[in-house]
N, C-alpha and C positions, 0 to 999 in steps of 0.2 A: 780725919776719920769720920765716917758717918754710920748711921744705924739704918739697916734695911730690913723690911718685913717682906717675907715671901709666903703668900697664901696659895696653896696648891691642891689640886685634885689628883692625888697619888693613888690610883687604884690598879695600876699595872706597871710593869717595868718601863714601858715607854714614858709614862708620866713621871716616874721616879727620875729617870735620866733628864727629862725635860725640866723638872723643877730644880735639879742640881746644877744645870748649865749656868744660869746667871749667878748662882750662889758662889760657884768657883771663882768667877770673875770678880765678884764683890769682895770676897775674902782676900784675893790676890791684890786688890787695890787698897787693902787695909781697913775695910769696913767690918763692922760687927753685923751678924745676920741672925735673924730669928726666922726659922722655917716652920710654918704652920701647916700641918697635914690635916686633911679633912677626916671626918668621922666615919665615912663610908667604907674605909679600908683600914680597920684597926691593926691587922697583921702587918701590912706594909708600913704603916706609921710606926708601929713598935720596932720593926726591923730597922727602919731609918734612924729612929731615936737611939737604939742600941749601938748601931755602927758609928754614928756621930759621937756618941759618948765615949766609945772605946778608942776610936782612931783619930779624932780631931780635937783641937784646942777648944775647951769649953768657954774661953773668954772671947772667941771669935765667932762661934756658931752654936746655936741652941735649937732644939726641935721641941715644939709645943704640940702635945696631943690634946684632943678634946673635941668639943662640938661648938655649937653656936655661942654659948656663953664665953668660952675661951677666945674665940675669934672676935667677938664683940669687945672684950676687954683689951685685946691687942690693938684693935682698930681705934680705940679711944686714946691710945698713947701717941706721942709725937714721934714721927719717923722722918728720915731724910728721903726715903724712897720706898714705895710699896710696889711689889710685883705680884701679879695675880694670874693664875692659870685656871680656867674653869668656865662655868656657864655665864651667859650674859646677865641673867637675873641677879646672881650673887655679885657679879662684876659691878653692877650699878650700886649695890650697897657698899662695896669696897671703895668705889670711886667717890661716893658721897662722903664717906669717912675721911678719905684723903683730902677732899676739898675743904673740910672744916679746918684743917691745919695747914692748908696751902702746900700739901705734900705732893711731890712728883709721883705719878701713877703710871704704871705700864701693864697692859694686859696682853698676855701671850695667847694667841689663838692659832692653833694648829689643827689640821684635820686628824681625826682619831683613826689610827690604823685598825685593821681588821682583827688584830690580836686582842684588842681591848674591848 
C-alpha cells in the first residue's frame, strides 16, 4: 500500500470529476489518498470534504482544505506518488517538491470546457 497526494484545482463540476478519477483507482488498488483542494473554491472544497467524510472510509481518503500553507506542509511530506491538476506555475512548485523526495509525479492537463 502506498500514500498518494492529489493536489487539484476544483472550481467546477468538471474539475471535481477530474480530480476524483485517479483517486478512485488509487483507493481500489489499496492506497491511502490525501486530496488537497485549492483555496479558490471554498464551497466546492467544503462539499467534497463533507461527502468524503460522510460516505467514504476515513482511513483510505482524506480531504485537506486550506491555502498555500497547507499545500506547502503537505508537499514537505514523503509520498509514494503526487498527482497534480492545475496551472503550469504551481505545477513546477509541486514537481520541485516531488523531486526532493524522488517521488513519482503526474500532472493532468486537460482543456477547460466552456462551463468553467
